N, C-alpha and C positions, 0 to 999 in steps of 0.2 A: 462556150460561146460568148463571146465579149459584145454586150448589148451598150444603148448608147448611155445608160449609169454607169458600167463598169468601162465602161470605154475614160468616162472621165476620171473615176478614183485609179485606175491605170494611170492616168497622166499624171494625178497629184501626187502618188505613190514614188514613183520616177523620178518626179521633180518638186519633193515636198517645199521650195520658197515660191509654186505657183496658187498654193494652198491658198494663202489670203485673198488673191486677186480672185481664186475661183470663187470663194464662198461670197464674198462681194458678187461677182456674176448672178449667183443664183439668188444673193438678198432682193437685189435690183428685178431679176425676171419671175420672180416666185408666184406673180400672180398670174401670169400667163397658161393659156392650158401646154402652151406646146414651146419646150427650152431651146432658143435658138443653137444647139452645140455648136454651128461653125462661128458663131461670133466670142468663142470662148476658145474656139481651136483657135483665132485667130491673136486673142490675148497672147496663147501659148507660146505661138510664132514669135511674138515677140520678146517675150521673155527667153526663148532660144538665142535669138537672135543677142539680146543683152547679154547669153554667156559665153556666146561666142564672142562678144566684144572687147570680155573680162577675159576671156581665154580659161573659162573653166570646163577643161576638158572631160573632166571625171563627170562633173554634170550632164554634160551634155552626151557622154556616151550611156550614163544609164538613160537618158529620155530616149535615145533615136533607140535603144533596147525597148522598150515601151514602145516606140511608133512601131517598130518590125510585129511584136506583139500585134497590135492591131489589126497589121495586114496577113498577119499569117492566123491568129484566131478569133476575131471580130467576125460579126454577121455582116450582111451583104452594105446594112447602114454604116458601120463601123467602119469597112473596107474603104466606102466611098469616101468617109468623113476624111481618113487619114491620108489620102491621097488629096483628095481635093480641098476640104481643108484645112490640112497641113502642109505637107507636101507644096503645094502650090503658094499657099501663103508665106512658104519659107521661100519662094523664088521669088517671090513678087521685089521686086528691086527697089521700089519705093518706102517699102521699108525700113531697108539698109542704106544705113549713113558712111560708117567705119566699116564695114563687112563686104564681101559680095556671098551671094547668092553657094554658088560653088565652092565655097568653104565648106559646107557641111557634108559635101559627098562621103569625105573621109570617114564620118562615122555611121554613113547608112549600112544598114546590113544589105545582104542579097537580093530579100523581097523590095525592101521599101528602096534599093536602088533602080531597081528593074518599073515602077511606080516615078522615079525622080524621073527616070528618063522617059519613060509615056509620059510627062504633064511637062515637057520638053518639048518631046518632039510635038506635041498638040498648038502649042504656041510657032512653035515653027513651021511647023506644015499642016497642020489642023490637022495631024491624024487623031482618031477618037480615040479616046480612052478605056480600052475594055477589060475586062478580067481573063485570065491566062487558062 
C-alpha cells in the first residue's frame, strides 16, 4: 500500500524532472510537523501542464501511469490526494494558459479517468466524490 511519503517517491520516480522542485519543497517545509503534500501535488500539476505545453508525451504517459498506481495501490489518503490534489488541480483552468484540461484525458488510465469524471461531476452538478 502506497502511503504519503511513498506517494511522492512514486511521483518523482515517474517524473524525475520534478525532483529538484520537490527537494526545494521539502527543504521549505522541513520544520513543520506535517508536510502539506497537497501543495506539492499542485506544483506537480504545474509540471504536468508544462510537459503538455511542450508536447512531451512519453513523460506525460509515465506520470499518468504513476497517478493510476496512486489510485489503485494507495491508502485512503493517497487515493484522495490523487483525485483532489492531482486531478482536480489539472482541471483548474486558472493553471492553463496555452492548454486545456481535457487534453489530459487521453493519458488517463481507467481508474484515474473514472475519478477525473467524478471531479467534473462535482463541479458541474455538486455530486459528491466517493470511492466505488
